[in-house]
N, C-alpha and C positions, 0 to 999 in steps of 0.2 A: 294979236300981240303975244298971246301966250305961246302959240306955236313958234313964233320968231325967237322967243327967249329960249325955247327948248332946242332949236336948231343952232343957235349961235355958238354954244360950247362945242358942238360937233365940228363946225367949221374951223373954230380956233384950234381944236385938237388936230384936225387934218392938216392945217397950215403948219402947226408945230412939228408934226411928224415929217412933213415934206422938208421943212427947214432943217430938221435934224439930219435927214437923209442926204440933203445937199451938202451940209457941213461935213458929214462923214466922208462923202466922196471927195470933197476938197482936201480933207486931211490925208486920205489915202493917196491922193495924187501928189501932195507935197512929200509924203513919206517915200513914195516911189522915186521922185526927183532927187531926194536926198540920198537914197541908196545908189542911184545912178551916178550922182556926183562923187560919192564916196568911192565907188568902184573905179571911176576915172582917175581920182586922186591916187588911189592905190597903185594903178597901172603906171601913172606918171612917176611916182616915187620908185617903183620897182625898176623902171627904165633908167632913171638917174643912178640908182645903186649899181645896176649892171654896168653902166658906162664907166662909173668910177673904178669898179673892180677890174674891167677890161683894160682901163688905162694903166692901173697898177700892174696888171699882168704884162702889158706891153713893155713897161719899164723894167720889170724883173727879167723879161726875156733877154734883154741886153746884157745882163750880168750872168756869170757862170753860176749855176746852182748845182749842188751835189745831188746825185740821183736819190730818189725816194726808196726806202726799204720796200721790199716786195709786199709785205703785209700792209704797208701804208699807201701803196700805189693802186689800190683796188677801187673799182667803181661798180656799184650795183644799180641797175635801172629796173624799177618796178612800174611797168606801164599798165597801171591798174584799170581794170574793167569796172564801170559803174555798177554799184549795188551787188558786190561780191564780198562784202565785209572788208573792203579795202581800207576804210577809215579806221576800223578796229585794229588792223594789222599795222597801218602806218603810225598810229599813236604809240605802238610799242617802240618803233624806231626812234620817235621823238623823245620818248622816256629814257631810252638807252644811250642816245648819242653823246651826252655829256660824260657819263660814266665810262663808256667804251671808246671815247675820243674819235668819233667820226662825225662827218657833216651830213645833215639832211636838207635837201632842197626840193621844193615843190615846183613842178613844171606847170605853170599857169598859162594856158592857152586862151586866146580870144574866143569868147562865146563857147568855151569848152570844145572847140573843134579838134578832134583827134588827129587830123591830117595837117602836117606842116607844109608850108610852101618849100620849093626847092632851095631858096636862099636861106630860110630858117633851118632847114635840115643841115646845111653846111655850117651855119653859125652854131647850132646845137652840138654837132659832132665835134667842132673845134673847141667849144667850151668844155665839154665833158672830158676830152682827151688831154687837154693841155692846161686846165685850171688847177695848178698845183695846190693852191691855197685851200681848195675844196676836197682834197684827197686825204684820207679815204672818204668817198662820197656815196650817199644813198639818194638817188633821184627818184621821185615818184610823181605821177600825173596821168591824166586820161589821154594818153598819146599812143597811137598805133606803133607797132614794132618798126624799128629803123635799123637797116643793115649797115653797120659801121664799115664793113669791108669795102663798100662801094666808094668810099671817100679817101682812100689812100692813106689812112692813118695807121700808126703803129699801135697795136694793142686794141682789144675790144672790151667793152664793159660786160659784166655778167647780168643776164636778164633773169628775172623771176616773175611769177604772176600767180593769180588765183582765179579759178573759174567756178561757175555755179550752175545748177540745174536751170536750163533756159527759161522755162515758164516761171519758176520761182523768182528768177532775177527780174523778169519783166513785170510780174505782179508787184514786187517790191518797188520797182522804179515808178510804176503807175501810181501807187498810193503816195510815194515820196513826193511826187510833183504836186500832189493835192493837199497833203497834210504835213509834209516835212518829217522831222524826226526829233528825238530828244537831245540831239547834239547842238542845234541852234533853233530851239522851239519858237522864237519870236520872229524868225526870218520869213518874209512873205514869199511863197512859192508860186511858180509860173501858172499852175492850174488851181490855185487856191479858190475855194468857193464851189468848185465842181464836186457835187456829192454823189455822182453816179458811180456805182460799184464796178469792179472789173467784170463781173458776170454780166451786168447790164450793158457795159461797153461792148463786150464780145457779141452778145445777143443782138445788139442794134447795128453791128458792123462799124463801130467807131474806129477812127484812125489811130488813137493812142494805144489800142490793144490789137492792131492788125498784125498778122504774121510777119510782115516786113520789120516790125519793131523788135522781133526776136534776133534779127541779123546784126549782132554786135560782137560777140566773142570771136567768131571767125575772122572778121576784118581786123580786130585788134592784134590778132596773132599773125594774120597774113601780111599786113604792113601797108606801104604807101603806093602799091600798084593800083591802077584804076579798077581792075576787075575784082580786087579785094572787097570793094564796096558795092559790087553788083549782087544784090540779094538773090541767093539761090545758085551762085556760081559754084560748080563742082571744082573748078580749078582753084578758087579761093580756099575751099575746104582742104584740098590736098596740100596747098602751100602753107596753110596754117598748121596742119599736122607736121609738115616737114620742119617748119620753124620751131615748133614746140619741142620736137625731139632733138634737133641739132643746134639750136641757138639759145635755149633756155636751160639754166642750171637746174631749176626745179619749178614745177607748176603744181600748186595744191588745189584743193577744192574747199569751197566755203563750208560744206557739211563736215569736213574733217580738218578744220583750221588748226587746232592745237597740235595735231600730228605734223602738219606742215611746219609750224613754228619750231617744234622739237627737232625735226631733221635739219632745219636751217641752223639752229644753234649748234648742233654737232658738226655741221659742215663748214660754217663760217663764224666761229666764235669771235673773231675780230670785230664783227658787227653785232652778233646776236647772243653773246654770253648773257645769261640771265633772262632771256626772253620768255622761256617756257613758264618759269615761276611768276614772272610779271603778268603773263596772260591769265594764269590761273587765279592770281590774287589781286591784280591791279584793278582800279576802278575805270580808268580811261579806256582801256582796251574793250570794255563791254558797254561803252557809252552810247554808241549810235544805234538806235533801233527805230525803224519806220513806224510812224504813228497811224492808227486807225486801219491797219492792214487786215484784209479779210481774205481767207483762203478761198480760191475759186472752186466752183462746183465741179463734179465729175463731168457734167455735160460740157462745161466751158473748156476743160482740159482736153476732152475728147475732140472738140471742134478744132482747137489749135493744133492738135497732133495729127490732123488730117493734111496739114500743109507740108509741102516739100521743104520749105524753109525751116520749119521745126525739125523735120527729120534730119536735115544737114547739121543744124546747130546741136541737136541731141547726139548725133553721131560724133561730132567733135568733142562734146562734153564727156561722152562715154570713153572716147579714146584718151582724153586727158586723165580721166579717173583711173583707167587701166594703167597708164604710165606711172601715175603717182602711187598707186597701190603696189606696183612692182618695186618701185624705189623704196617704199616704206617696208615692204617685206624683207628687204635686204639691209635695212638700216636699223630697225628696232625689233624688240621682242616683247611679248606680253607676259607678265607674271603677276598672279593674284589680282587680275583686273587693271593693272598698271602697265604702261608702256615704258620700256627702258632702251636707251640707245646702246647699240652693240659696240663693244670695244674694237680696236683696230685688229683686223683679221689677217694681216700679211706682215712679213718681216723679210729682211735681207740676209742672205748667207752666201758662202763660197765666193767671198769678195777677194779679187786679185787685181794687181799683185799685192802680196801681203805687206802690211806696214810693219817695219821693224821697230 
């Protein structure tokens, strides 16, 4: 009897623990269902809003509208690569849009798929080029480069982007999927609960840290061709380089984000007037930081650097960095440890015929 009395509390405690664990699982399941329902509701609302806007747009097309001023007919597309400080930069656009009188639109794709179907490509191009109510406009989203000249439209948007050291970007994304960030700390992430470090993942040959996961910045710049998404494609690398040089106004690097913002402000004040000061002093622009991120060991880095995929992604990153530093060298000067934008360095003369 004495032994039975001793064991009874242990059994009760075990049952209580099991009941609590089951209850927590049920609660997590309900939270997941609520999040999925909220996401479906947001997509439905967005579709209805877009339908209403397109209907108004169709009605407006039937009426003669005066042409927009050149400065108000501008569209910028920031096809942001994940984990390159894109949220920090985008927050600046949101903070400035009211004061500088332009529109900011997030391109929200299903399951964050960066490749659009051919029919969505046509819809997107049509929206961007003819949606007068949203001009001047700043579009941003995790979408691969899209060549507007293929669709027979007049005028093309200006593309900008930011790239990051490939391994640094992958490490940040790896921990982001597990621990999130301080932007939305309560949001449950896809790999939440997985405590394995990046070093441990690489050592064990895990899929989330495989060299193939490095293949992202090249396809984002390469675009919607099938080979762009073929990890290790030399053609994709060369196409990404071509697009960066010929189709992008400016591509910065995460490690020198302030300089990128300063040059944009000097180049496109219609959108970015006040951006540099906001980045230096604002709170939102520094908000998003990945939680629990641990820097990989030298052994881990060396192992990743053995792959051909890393070599190509790093070649692209170094190419982008070289282009950015060249642009910066001709746009700003350093004085007493501070960078200053250069004044206009050309003027017109010998203008004929003379105006009387």
